[in-house]
MIPAPA-948549 format. One line per 10 residues: number of its first residue (from 1); their letters; for each residue x, y, z of N, C-alpha, C. Coordinates in nm, 4 decimals. Example, Ala and Ser with C-alpha at 12.3 -4.5 7.8 and 13.67 -1.06 7.14 Angstrom:
% MIPAPA-948549
1> as> 1.3190,-0.5690,0.7800,1.2300,-0.4500,0.7800,1.3200,-0.3300,0.7800 | 1.2850,-0.2250,0.7080,1.3670,-0.1060,0.7140,1.2900,0.0030,0.7870
% end
This chain:
% MIPAPA-948549
1> mpssvksrif> -4.1157,-12.3724,1.9893,-4.0841,-12.4304,1.8877,-3.9548,-12.4918,1.8964 | -3.9382,-12.6140,1.8392,-3.8255,-12.6993,1.8408,-3.6909,-12.6216,1.7946 | -3.5745,-12.6413,1.8251,-3.4499,-12.5893,1.7767,-3.4272,-12.6135,1.6460 | -3.4803,-12.7178,1.6037,-3.4676,-12.7457,1.4475,-3.5350,-12.6369,1.3698 | -3.6479,-12.6077,1.4216,-3.7305,-12.4881,1.3428,-3.6673,-12.3462,1.3722 | -3.6388,-12.3113,1.4864,-3.5748,-12.1970,1.5439,-3.4668,-12.1522,1.4617 | -3.3781,-12.2712,1.4223,-3.2388,-12.2362,1.3547,-3.2659,-12.1968,1.2097 | -3.3959,-12.2138,1.1585,-3.4287,-12.1887,1.0247,-3.5385,-12.0950,0.9938 | -3.5944,-12.0477,1.0748,-3.7024,-11.9471,1.0638,-3.6779,-11.8225,0.9849 | -3.5565,-11.7802,0.9742,-3.5493,-11.6675,0.8843,-3.4892,-11.7159,0.7376
11> drlfttkevg> -3.4748,-11.8469,0.7154,-3.4512,-11.8900,0.5954,-3.5369,-11.8735,0.4895 | -3.5042,-11.8249,0.3705,-3.5882,-11.8118,0.2403,-3.6563,-11.9274,0.2052 | -3.7754,-11.9322,0.1902,-3.8569,-12.0581,0.1524,-3.8825,-12.1686,0.2662 | -3.8511,-12.1291,0.3812,-3.8637,-12.2398,0.4738,-3.9941,-12.1943,0.5370 | -4.0963,-12.3200,0.5533,-4.2126,-12.3077,0.6115,-4.2456,-12.4279,0.6891 | -4.3302,-12.4025,0.7903,-4.3873,-12.5338,0.8565,-4.5240,-12.5674,0.8240 | -4.5693,-12.5022,0.7291,-4.7206,-12.5209,0.6798,-4.7103,-12.6358,0.5906 | -4.8223,-12.6860,0.5645,-4.8364,-12.7713,0.4583,-4.8313,-12.7281,0.3078 | -4.7857,-12.8180,0.2314,-4.7710,-12.7663,0.0986,-4.8891,-12.6805,0.0200 | -4.8569,-12.5694,-0.0279,-4.9524,-12.4888,-0.0787,-5.0157,-12.3924,0.0247
21> kgtglglaia> -4.9783,-12.3914,0.1323,-5.0451,-12.3253,0.2452,-4.9448,-12.1889,0.2771 | -4.8082,-12.1995,0.2556,-4.7146,-12.1088,0.3009,-4.6055,-12.0761,0.1944 | -4.5655,-11.9603,0.1700,-4.4624,-11.9445,0.0868,-4.3123,-11.9468,0.1472 | -4.3147,-11.9025,0.2843,-4.1757,-11.9175,0.3465,-4.1142,-11.7950,0.3140 | -4.1767,-11.6831,0.2968,-4.1074,-11.5573,0.2852,-4.1251,-11.4649,0.3754 | -4.2033,-11.4667,0.4680,-4.2437,-11.3508,0.5541,-4.1335,-11.3246,0.6551 | -4.0749,-11.4197,0.7134,-3.9615,-11.3821,0.8148,-3.8304,-11.3574,0.7403 | -3.8229,-11.4052,0.6332,-3.6903,-11.4044,0.5422,-3.6927,-11.2443,0.4889 | -3.8052,-11.1882,0.4558,-3.8305,-11.0508,0.4034,-3.8089,-10.9558,0.5129 | -3.8691,-10.9888,0.6556,-3.8611,-10.9188,0.7744,-3.7104,-10.9158,0.8023
31> rqivvethgg> -3.6234,-11.0144,0.7922,-3.4816,-11.0066,0.8226,-3.4127,-10.9306,0.7322 | -3.4424,-10.9366,0.5896,-3.3772,-10.8577,0.4904,-3.4015,-10.7065,0.5331 | -3.5343,-10.6736,0.5720,-3.5587,-10.5311,0.5725,-3.4780,-10.4704,0.7163 | -3.4982,-10.5515,0.8329,-3.4655,-10.5103,0.9562,-3.3034,-10.5190,0.9658 | -3.2340,-10.6306,0.9169,-3.1071,-10.6517,0.9381,-3.0243,-10.5913,0.8279 | -3.0451,-10.6322,0.7137,-2.9594,-10.5954,0.5960,-2.9898,-10.4503,0.5520 | -3.1208,-10.4061,0.5579,-3.1291,-10.2578,0.4993,-3.1028,-10.1637,0.6237 | -3.1572,-10.2079,0.7328,-3.1665,-10.0836,0.8313,-3.0493,-10.1269,0.9640 | -2.9753,-10.2410,0.9491,-2.8656,-10.2674,1.0474,-2.9151,-10.2890,1.1735 | -3.0441,-10.3351,1.1894,-3.1029,-10.3758,1.3260,-3.0789,-10.5101,1.3501
41> tldvestlgq> -3.1556,-10.5595,1.4495,-3.1338,-10.7031,1.4987,-3.2724,-10.7702,1.4970 | -3.2851,-10.8991,1.5003,-3.4088,-10.9780,1.5163,-3.3559,-11.0768,1.6096 | -3.4200,-11.0988,1.7327,-3.4030,-11.1959,1.8262,-3.5154,-11.2794,1.8443 | -3.5075,-11.3929,1.8749,-3.5973,-11.5185,1.8911,-3.6059,-11.5557,2.0434 | -3.7162,-11.5621,2.0937,-3.7186,-11.6305,2.2401,-3.8465,-11.7330,2.2125 | -3.8148,-11.8533,2.2475,-3.9273,-11.9404,2.2415,-3.9220,-12.0522,2.3455 | -4.0300,-12.0749,2.3915,-4.0425,-12.1988,2.4913,-4.1360,-12.2914,2.4440 | -4.0859,-12.4056,2.4172,-4.1576,-12.5139,2.3628,-4.2964,-12.5357,2.4245 | -4.3988,-12.5403,2.3469,-4.5344,-12.5630,2.4157,-4.5812,-12.4155,2.4681 | -4.5230,-12.3262,2.4794,-4.5755,-12.1961,2.5505,-4.5815,-12.0754,2.4504
51> gteihhsysy> -4.4943,-12.0637,2.3654,-4.5069,-11.9691,2.2736,-4.3586,-11.9197,2.2410 | -4.3831,-11.8210,2.1365,-4.2437,-11.7538,2.0769,-4.2741,-11.6119,2.0514 | -4.1642,-11.5371,2.0832,-4.1733,-11.3893,2.0676,-4.0367,-11.3571,1.9632 | -4.0638,-11.2628,1.8790,-3.9577,-11.2110,1.7872,-3.9542,-11.0640,1.8136 | -3.8352,-11.0230,1.8658,-3.8085,-10.8940,1.8979,-3.7102,-10.8168,1.7877 | -3.7522,-10.6986,1.7619,-3.6731,-10.6403,1.6727,-3.6033,-10.5076,1.7286 | -3.5069,-10.4688,1.6976,-3.4460,-10.3260,1.7531,-3.3452,-10.2731,1.6416 | -3.3588,-10.1367,1.6581,-3.2704,-10.0619,1.5496,-3.2091,-9.9529,1.6365 | -3.0790,-9.9232,1.5933,-2.9953,-9.8169,1.6412,-3.0523,-9.6910,1.5750 | -3.0624,-9.5731,1.6570,-3.1032,-9.4505,1.5946,-2.9979,-9.3465,1.6168
61> fr> -2.9429,-9.2933,1.4960,-2.8472,-9.1886,1.5444,-2.8907,-9.0726,1.4540 | -2.8713,-8.9485,1.5281,-2.9104,-8.8272,1.4573,-2.7848,-8.7541,1.3815
% end
């Protein structure tokens, strides 16, 4: 994905879909749950023309 998209993918209401096809809430909600609620991280690895991976991690303490 282009860096201009990568820098915005977790923004609320951001979508690359045409009007009426996407709400732009999916990754924003994922970020809220993983990062804000559980203190985890979301990392994005993307190679233009090849694909994108989003990794999530959590710290676990007993």
